[in-house]
ZAMARGU-4260 file (C-alpha; in steps of 0.2 Angstrom, whole numbers, plus 5000, padded with zeros to 4 digits):
<rodrens>
0) 4951/5181/4998 | 4966/5177/4987 | 4969/5157/4993 | 4981/5147/4984 | 4977/5132/4974
5) 4990/5119/4977 | 4985/5107/4963 | 4971/5104/4952 | 4967/5085/4951 | 4957/5085/4935
10) 4955/5098/4921 | 4937/5105/4921 | 4924/5096/4912 | 4909/5105/4904 | 4897/5092/4899
15) 4882/5094/4889 | 4865/5093/4896 | 4862/5076/4892 | 4877/5071/4905 | 4870/5084/4917
20) 4855/5074/4916 | 4865/5059/4921 | 4872/5068/4936 | 4856/5076/4942 | 4850/5058/4946
25) 4864/5056/4959 | 4855/5057/4977 | 4869/5064/4986 | 4868/5069/5003 | 4876/5086/5007
30) 4882/5089/5025 | 4876/5108/5026 | 4875/5110/5044 | 4876/5128/5051 | 4892/5137/5043
35) 4897/5152/5056 | 4903/5167/5045 | 4910/5184/5050 | 4914/5179/5068 | 4931/5184/5074
40) 4938/5173/5087 | 4951/5177/5099 | 4968/5167/5098 | 4972/5156/5115 | 4986/5160/5127
45) 5001/5149/5125 | 5000/5136/5137 | 5004/5117/5142 | 4988/5106/5138 | 4994/5089/5144
50) 5010/5079/5150 | 5011/5059/5148 | 5026/5048/5146 | 5039/5061/5144 | 5028/5069/5131
55) 5022/5087/5133 | 5008/5095/5122 | 5007/5113/5122 | 4998/5126/5111 | 5007/5142/5103
60) 4995/5157/5105 | 4997/5169/5092 | 4994/5156/5076 | 4985/5144/5087 | 4998/5130/5084
65) 4999/5113/5094 | 5016/5109/5099 | 5024/5092/5104 | 5039/5090/5113 | 5048/5075/5121
70) 5061/5073/5136 | 5079/5072/5129 | 5074/5078/5112 | 5081/5095/5107 | 5068/5098/5093
75) 5050/5104/5097 | 5039/5098/5083 | 5024/5109/5079 | 5008/5108/5068 | 5017/5124/5061
80) 5036/5122/5061 | 5042/5131/5077 | 5056/5139/5068 | 5043/5148/5057 | 5034/5153/5072
85) 5049/5160/5080 | 5051/5173/5067 | 5049/5168/5047 | 5053/5181/5036 | 5041/5180/5020
90) 5038/5195/5008 | 5024/5186/4998 | 5011/5182/5010 | 5010/5167/5020 | 5021/5152/5016
95) 5014/5136/5013 | 5021/5128/5028 | 5010/5139/5039 | 4997/5127/5034 | 4988/5116/5047
100) 4977/5108/5034 | 4975/5106/5014 | 4957/5104/5009 | 4952/5096/4994 | 4934/5100/4987
105) 4923/5097/4973 | 4916/5112/4963 | 4901/5107/4955 | 4901/5122/4943 | 4918/5117/4935
110) 4915/5097/4940 | 4932/5095/4945 | 4942/5095/4960 | 4953/5109/4968 | 4966/5109/4983
115) 4967/5124/4995 | 4979/5125/5011 | 4975/5135/5026 | 4989/5147/5026 | 4979/5157/5013
120) 4963/5152/5015 | 4959/5153/5034 | 4960/5171/5039 | 4967/5177/5056 | 4953/5175/5069
125) 4944/5161/5058 | 4949/5147/5070 | 4939/5143/5084 | 4949/5135/5098 | 4942/5124/5113
130) 4951/5116/5126 | 4946/5097/5129 | 4953/5085/5140 | 4971/5083/5137 | 4970/5093/5122
135) 4963/5105/5110 | 4949/5105/5098 | 4952/5118/5083 | 4939/5122/5070 | 4946/5129/5054
140) 4935/5141/5043 | 4938/5140/5024 | 4927/5156/5021 | 4928/5156/5002 | 4921/5140/5000
145) 4911/5140/5017 | 4918/5124/5024 | 4922/5122/5041 | 4933/5107/5049 | 4935/5103/5066
150) 4952/5094/5071 | 4956/5087/5088 | 4973/5086/5096 | 4975/5074/5110 | 4991/5068/5121
155) 4985/5053/5132 | 4993/5038/5138 | 4991/5030/5121 | 5002/5045/5114 | 4998/5060/5103
160) 4985/5059/5091 | 4975/5070/5078 | 4957/5065/5075 | 4943/5071/5062 | 4925/5065/5063
165) 4919/5069/5043 | 4901/5071/5051 | 4907/5087/5060 | 4914/5094/5044 | 4901/5107/5037
170) 4901/5111/5019 | 4889/5121/5008 | 4889/5122/4988 | 4907/5114/4988 | 4909/5095/4994
175) 4923/5090/5004 | 4934/5077/4995 | 4949/5076/5007 | 4957/5084/5022 | 4977/5083/5024
180) 4981/5085/5042 | 4996/5094/5048 | 5005/5094/5033 | 5022/5101/5041 | 5020/5093/5058
185) 5030/5077/5053 | 5043/5088/5044 | 5062/5092/5042 | 5071/5107/5036 | 5075/5111/5018
190) 5094/5109/5019 | 5106/5098/5010 | 5109/5085/5022 | 5107/5066/5020 | 5102/5066/5038
195) 5086/5074/5033 | 5073/5065/5024 | 5055/5061/5023 | 5051/5042/5024 | 5036/5037/5012
200) 5028/5018/5011 | 5026/5017/4993 | 5030/4999/4988 | 5045/4993/4999 | 5048/5011/5005
205) 5057/5027/4998 | 5064/5041/5004 | 5063/5060/4999 | 5079/5072/5003 | 5074/5088/5009
210) 5085/5099/4999 | 5080/5113/4988 | 5083/5109/4969 | 5069/5118/4960 | 5051/5116/4960
215) 5043/5106/4975 | 5043/5088/4973 | 5026/5080/4978 | 5019/5063/4982 | 5002/5055/4985
220) 4996/5037/4985 | 4982/5029/4993 | 4984/5016/5007 | 4981/4999/5002 | 4981/5004/4984
225) 4969/5011/4973 | 4951/5007/4975 | 4946/4993/4964 | 4928/5000/4963 | 4935/5015/4955
230) 4935/5014/4936 | 4953/5016/4928 | 4955/5016/4910 | 4973/5022/4909 | 4989/5021/4918
235) 5003/5032/4916 | 5015/5027/4930 | 5024/5010/4935 | 5016/5011/4951 | 5016/5000/4967
240) 5006/5003/4981 | 5006/5008/4999 | 5004/4992/5010 | 5006/5000/5027 | 4999/5016/5034
245) 5015/5023/5042 | 5027/5037/5036 | 5041/5048/5046 | 5053/5061/5044 | 5071/5062/5051
250) 5078/5079/5055 | 5095/5076/5060 | 5097/5069/5079 | 5078/5067/5080 | 5064/5060/5070
255) 5045/5058/5071 | 5034/5044/5064 | 5015/5044/5061 | 5003/5029/5059 | 4986/5031/5053
260) 4976/5020/5067 | 4959/5022/5061 | 4952/5025/5044 | 4968/5019/5036 | 4960/5010/5022
265) 4949/5028/5017 | 4967/5038/5018 | 4981/5041/5008 | 4998/5048/5012 | 5006/5063/5005
270) 5023/5072/5005 | 5029/5089/5000 | 5047/5092/4998 | 5061/5106/4993 | 5050/5121/4992
275) 5063/5135/4996 | 5049/5146/5001 | 5042/5134/5013 | 5057/5131/5022 | 5052/5114/5028
280) 5048/5096/5019 | 5032/5087/5026 | 5024/5070/5025 | 5007/5068/5031 | 4990/5059/5032
285) 4976/5062/5019 | 4959/5058/5026 | 4948/5054/5010 | 4931/5060/5017 | 4921/5055/5001
290) 4923/5042/4987 | 4921/5045/4969 | 4921/5037/4952 | 4927/5043/4934 | 4912/5037/4923
295) 4912/5037/4904 | 4895/5041/4895 | 4892/5038/4877 | 4883/5053/4872 | 4882/5047/4854
300) 4884/5058/4838 | 4899/5067/4835 | 4903/5069/4853 | 4906/5050/4857 | 4911/5046/4874
305) 4912/5059/4888 | 4919/5058/4906 | 4911/5065/4921 | 4914/5062/4940 | 4901/5053/4950
310) 4902/5056/4969 | 4896/5043/4983 | 4880/5048/4989 | 4887/5048/5007 | 4904/5052/5016
315) 4916/5037/5020 | 4912/5030/5037 | 4920/5031/5053 | 4933/5043/5061 | 4950/5045/5056
320) 4965/5046/5067 | 4984/5048/5066 | 4996/5044/5081 | 5013/5051/5081 | 5029/5048/5091
325) 5045/5056/5092 | 5063/5046/5091 | 5080/5052/5097 | 5097/5046/5095 | 5100/5029/5086
330) 5082/5027/5083 | 5080/5042/5075 | 5082/5033/5059 | 5072/5022/5046 | 5077/5006/5057
335) 5069/5015/5073 | 5053/5018/5062 | 5052/5000/5056 | 5055/4994/5074 | 5040/5005/5081
340) 5029/5000/5067 | 5034/4981/5069 | 5028/4983/5087 | 5013/4992/5082 | 5007/4976/5072
345) 5013/4966/5087 | 5026/4956/5079 | 5043/4947/5087 | 5057/4938/5079 | 5060/4921/5078
350) 5052/4915/5061 | 5064/4908/5050 | 5060/4911/5031 | 5064/4896/5019 | 5079/4900/5007
355) 5071/4893/4992 | 5052/4896/4988 | 5043/4891/4972 | 5026/4895/4963 | 5022/4883/4951
360) 5011/4889/4935 | 4997/4876/4932 | 4990/4880/4915 | 4976/4893/4907 | 4963/4893/4895
365) 4968/4895/4876 | 4958/4900/4862 | 4957/4889/4847 | 4948/4891/4830 | 4939/4877/4821
370) 4933/4881/4803 | 4931/4898/4808 | 4922/4894/4825 | 4932/4900/4840 | 4932/4889/4856
375) 4944/4887/4871 | 4954/4872/4878 | 4963/4869/4894 | 4982/4870/4891 | 4993/4862/4904
380) 5009/4871/4908 | 5014/4862/4924 | 5006/4846/4929 | 5006/4841/4946 | 5018/4826/4943
385) 5030/4839/4933 | 5028/4850/4949 | 5034/4836/4959 | 5048/4832/4949 | 5054/4852/4950
390) 5052/4851/4968 | 5061/4834/4970 | 5075/4840/4958 | 5079/4857/4966 | 5077/4850/4984
395) 5090/4836/4980 | 5103/4850/4974 | 5099/4863/4987 | 5096/4852/5001 | 5083/4862/5011
400) 5064/4863/5014 | 5054/4874/5003 | 5037/4883/5002 | 5028/4878/4987 | 5013/4888/4979
405) 5001/4880/4966 | 4995/4893/4954 | 4983/4891/4941 | 4976/4873/4947 | 4959/4877/4948
410) 4946/4873/4935 | 4951/4886/4922 | 4969/4889/4928 | 4976/4905/4928 | 4960/4911/4917
415) 4947/4917/4929 | 4931/4913/4927 | 4922/4905/4943 | 4926/4913/4960 | 4941/4903/4968
420) 4943/4892/4952 | 4926/4885/4955 | 4933/4878/4972 | 4941/4864/4961 | 4956/4855/4954
425) 4960/4854/4936 | 4958/4835/4933 | 4969/4838/4918 | 4984/4842/4930 | 4982/4827/4939
430) 4971/4818/4952 | 4966/4823/4970 | 4975/4808/4976 | 4991/4814/4969 | 4988/4832/4976
435) 4985/4824/4993 | 5001/4814/4992 | 5011/4829/4986 | 5005/4839/5001 | 5009/4825/5013
440) 5026/4823/5005 | 5030/4841/5007 | 5024/4841/5025 | 5035/4826/5030 | 5050/4834/5024
445) 5047/4852/5032 | 5041/4859/5016 | 5024/4867/5014 | 5012/4865/4999 | 5000/4880/4996
450) 4984/4879/4984 | 4981/4897/4978 | 4963/4903/4976 | 4958/4920/4968 | 4945/4924/4980
455) 4942/4942/4973 | 4939/4942/4955 | 4926/4932/4944 | 4919/4931/4927 | 4905/4920/4928
460) 4892/4914/4940 | 4894/4896/4949 | 4899/4887/4964 | 4886/4896/4974 | 4890/4913/4970
465) 4881/4924/4956 | 4889/4939/4946 | 4872/4947/4946 | 4869/4946/4965 | 4887/4943/4973
470) 4896/4957/4964 | 4903/4973/4972 | 4895/4989/4964 | 4902/5006/4961 | 4895/5024/4965
475) 4885/5022/4949 | 4875/5006/4957 | 4883/4996/4943 | 4892/4982/4944 | 4912/4986/4945
480) 4920/4978/4930 | 4938/4975/4928 | 4947/4973/4911 | 4964/4965/4905 | 4977/4979/4906
485) 4987/4981/4890 | 5005/4985/4896 | 5010/4991/4880 | 4997/5004/4877 | 4995/5007/4896
490) 4977/5005/4896 | 4963/4992/4897 | 4957/4982/4884 | 4938/4983/4883 | 4938/4970/4870
495) 4941/4957/4881 | 4929/4949/4894 | 4927/4959/4909 | 4928/4952/4926 | 4918/4957/4942
500) 4924/4959/4959 | 4916/4949/4973 | 4905/4959/4986 | 4912/4963/5001 | 4897/4956/5012
505) 4901/4938/5002 | 4921/4939/5004 | 4922/4932/5022 | 4910/4917/5015 | 4921/4914/4999
510) 4938/4914/5011 | 4930/4900/5022 | 4924/4890/5006 | 4942/4889/5001 | 4948/4880/5017
515) 4934/4868/5014 | 4939/4865/4997 | 4957/4864/5002 | 4953/4850/5015 | 4944/4840/5001
520) 4961/4840/4992 | 4970/4835/5007 | 4981/4851/5007 | 4983/4862/5022 | 4990/4876/5014
525) 4980/4890/5006 | 4987/4904/4996 | 4978/4921/4993 | 4989/4930/4980 | 4974/4942/4975
530) 4966/4944/4991 | 4982/4949/5001 | 4984/4965/4989 | 4967/4970/4984 | 4957/4984/4995
535) 4940/4990/4988 | 4924/4998/4992 | 4907/4990/4989 | 4893/5004/4987 | 4879/4991/4992
540) 4883/4996/5010 | 4889/5012/5017 | 4900/5003/5029 | 4910/4998/5014 | 4912/5015/5006
545) 4930/5021/5005 | 4937/5003/5006 | 4932/5004/5025 | 4932/4989/5035 | 4944/4979/5023
550) 4958/4977/5035 | 4946/4969/5048 | 4936/4959/5036 | 4951/4952/5026 | 4964/4950/5041
555) 4949/4943/5053 | 4944/4930/5040 | 4962/4925/5038 | 4966/4924/5057 | 4951/4914/5059
560) 4955/4901/5047 | 4974/4900/5054 | 4968/4896/5070 | 4964/4877/5064 | 4976/4867/5054
565) 4977/4878/5040 | 4991/4887/5035 | 4990/4904/5026 | 5001/4911/5011 | 4998/4929/5003
570) 5010/4939/4991 | 5015/4956/4991 | 5001/4958/5005 | 4994/4973/5013 | 5000/4973/5032
575) 4983/4966/5039 | 4983/4951/5027 | 5003/4950/5030 | 5001/4949/5048 | 4988/4934/5046
580) 5000/4926/5035 | 5011/4912/5039 | 5022/4915/5022 | 5023/4932/5013 | 5028/4929/4995
585) 5034/4940/4984 | 5037/4955/4996 | 5038/4972/4988 | 5056/4977/4984 | 5054/4992/4975
590) 5043/5009/4977 | 5034/5016/4963 | 5049/5025/4957 | 5041/5042/4955 | 5052/5056/4951
595) 5050/5064/4969 | 5059/5050/4976 | 5077/5048/4978 | 5080/5031/4985 | 5070/5016/4987
600) 5073/5008/5005 | 5067/4990/5010 | 5056/4996/5024 | 5043/4981/5020 | 5057/4969/5023
605) 5063/4978/5038 | 5046/4976/5046 | 5042/4958/5042 | 5058/4949/5041 | 5063/4938/5055
610) 5044/4940/5061 | 5035/4930/5045 | 5041/4919/5033 | 5045/4929/5018 | 5052/4930/5000
615) 5057/4941/4986 | 5053/4936/4968 | 5069/4934/4958 | 5067/4928/4940 | 5052/4938/4935
620) 5062/4954/4935 | 5074/4958/4921 | 5087/4963/4934 | 5088/4946/4942 | 5104/4950/4951
625) 5097/4966/4958 | 5081/4957/4965 | 5093/4943/4973 | 5103/4957/4981 | 5086/4966/4988
630) 5083/4950/4996 | 5099/4948/5004 | 5098/4966/5012 | 5084/4960/5024 | 5088/4942/5025
635) 5073/4937/5015 | 5070/4921/5005 | 5071/4919/4987 | 5055/4916/4976 | 5054/4908/4959
640) 5040/4907/4947 | 5041/4891/4936 | 5033/4881/4923 | 5038/4865/4917 | 5032/4867/4898
645) 5030/4885/4892 | 5021/4882/4877 | 5015/4892/4863 | 4998/4895/4872 | 5007/4902/4887
650) 5020/4912/4877 | 5006/4921/4868 | 4994/4924/4883 | 4991/4939/4893 | 5001/4931/4908
655) 5020/4938/4906 | 5025/4928/4919 | 5028/4914/4907 | 5041/4924/4898 | 5054/4921/4913
660) 5047/4905/4920 | 5054/4891/4909 | 5061/4880/4922 | 5074/4871/4912 | 5082/4888/4907
665) 5083/4895/4926 | 5085/4879/4935 | 5105/4881/4936 | 5103/4900/4941 | 5091/4895/4956
670) 5104/4883/4962 | 5118/4896/4960 | 5108/4908/4970 | 5105/4897/4983 | 5123/4892/4985
675) 5129/4910/4985 | 5117/4915/4998 | 5114/4900/5010 | 5129/4905/5023 | 5123/4922/5025
680) 5106/4918/5025 | 5107/4904/5039 | 5116/4918/5049 | 5103/4930/5050 | 5086/4920/5047
685) 5074/4922/5062 | 5083/4939/5066 | 5074/4956/5065 | 5082/4970/5056 | 5091/4983/5069
690) 5097/4997/5058 | 5098/5000/5038 | 5107/5013/5029 | 5110/5017/5010 | 5124/5028/5001
695) 5121/5029/4982 | 5118/5009/4980 | 5129/5003/4994 | 5118/4997/5009 | 5122/4992/5027
700) 5110/4981/5037 | 5113/4977/5055 | 5102/4963/5062 | 5097/4961/5080 | 5109/4945/5082
705) 5123/4956/5076 | 5126/4951/5060 | 5131/4964/5048 | 5126/4963/5029 | 5134/4975/5016
710) 5127/4975/4998 | 5134/4984/4983 | 5123/4986/4969 | 5134/4998/4960 | 5145/4994/4945
715) 5161/4995/4953 | 5169/4987/4969 | 5167/4998/4985 | 5175/4998/5002 | 5165/5002/5017
720) 5170/5000/5035 | 5186/4995/5029 | 5180/4979/5020 | 5179/4978/5000 | 5163/4974/4991
725) 5165/4967/4974 | 5151/4976/4960 | 5134/4968/4960 | 5139/4958/4976 | 5139/4957/4995
730) 5148/4951/5011 | 5142/4947/5029 | 5151/4947/5046 | 5144/4939/5062 | 5149/4954/5074
735) 5146/4973/5071
</rodrens>
């Protein structure tokens, strides 16, 4: 069989016998099962399988393709595109759009990953189709690698879903790493039309138009970010991360969205766009069946360091499921997909953000040298009294309540040592009495003070948590170590002290302990900058493989502490942490900026604005004006990171935020931004986003209360809807 290899994720690595000896100790469970070879199965008859809520699920017999249609929608959406089924003329074998699955496997001989698609790798007659209640279960046989994958397609009162149970997958000598289901179900035709595009949830969100302009454009990122338990030495991309497991395709007057409802943390989102021969561009879920780690071993001699892949001993737990829906009319848009996802998260409007939000940088451990002997001291950059001065000055000038985050006010400040800063308040920054007084002062005026705790990373034992027994482990059974990242060289600096990641089992206890500490300080607001954006495996227990359970563990723990008098703040949070937050700071305003993307969209802000207090970080960007306009697009608040004394210790440290955080330098800019935005912000605050469109840097947002905001991020004045908007500016009006 001449099957197509879509991509090879890693180069073949041939290791010496020493390394082979290391890999042989990996007691990996191979799920052999019984592979059925040689049987030619009959294709099913075309028929209707189920009808619910205006949806119809049927199956097309010749290609065994499930089809989904909805009353009022002209397009029928098929696991294989319907236009292809009705007569696709292709001279060079099967087009990739005939694929119901992409399969990525590990080849032990070459110690590499390879991906094949079912259009070439699954011969006709090698699909076993069985009807089940309200749907069909199809087993796809990949004969070349002797892997079979059963997939269930169901339509019921909860909608249309596709499911895979990893334990049902049969493998032999090749190990299944991931399965991409229905890569061309959520798809749009490859035509030059801005009304046909794919939506991917990278960072703030991004769109990929479906026109053909050369080679296919591809995309893939892990849901909730890369697994922190995987070793990473280099980073060649300017990467954001996926914060929510939702995607979609708009195809003219109709659209389809997909939401990964089970196994999201162990999944990725992929897209394949602009391939002329495929005819369609698709976005799809990738179910990661097994975890792995890239490991370096020092062989010694002239060989030195060698890389090899260490697979997890078991598959990731649980069943994977993705649910799809069809949108028509005005809802067949980015705004329609955002509205559906907002409802899925159980969010509703009415939450008014604060116009200005502040993050104070307390201090850090600085290196010193006395007579050749190195030592460290704590260097204060914003004492509590100075933070209060900043707050009072800005409140007096702007005249509105604010959220205030205290970042780096624990035992060693921004420098990570004990978990959660030792659950302490650094006495060099003030007294606990002063902290309590500041918190009460904020609360009395409608503002809120949040004390930030790093509940994920730690460098030393203490406060009841040990770096030996309470650290997460990777697939090699060694403790996960994370090093400082050198931005200039785009690699980790292994000469600096490594940090550990708290074990998944201990994580809920650490979160609970932060509330106890904050209560002792007299502070009712708790901030989790790292926790909200961190997702990771812990191979001490198979229930944590593949980042499994991170959403329920973190979301549940945060909801638990919010039920009392404690308020929760997160930063750029994944959806499960964002939903459990009172305030989401630094919401993502850009995507990963991959070359495959055509435009960034503020999807994250469209989902949460009006439902949760939120803000966009302004002053840490080199293009502050653009970040300000990004906040205006979704009616988000403005967030500023500040330090009262940006001393030499701060400037020469690894904390790049200090470069742009000097309060004296940016005070006037904060006030100017607030004055410019105030009227528009007050007009939209508490209202959700109804629709959003963008044409070359000129965007239009319509809010549910009828307010329209037009933002021009280009260098020239433009006219839209008969209204002139200056370059790098915005206008708003109260009615559509």
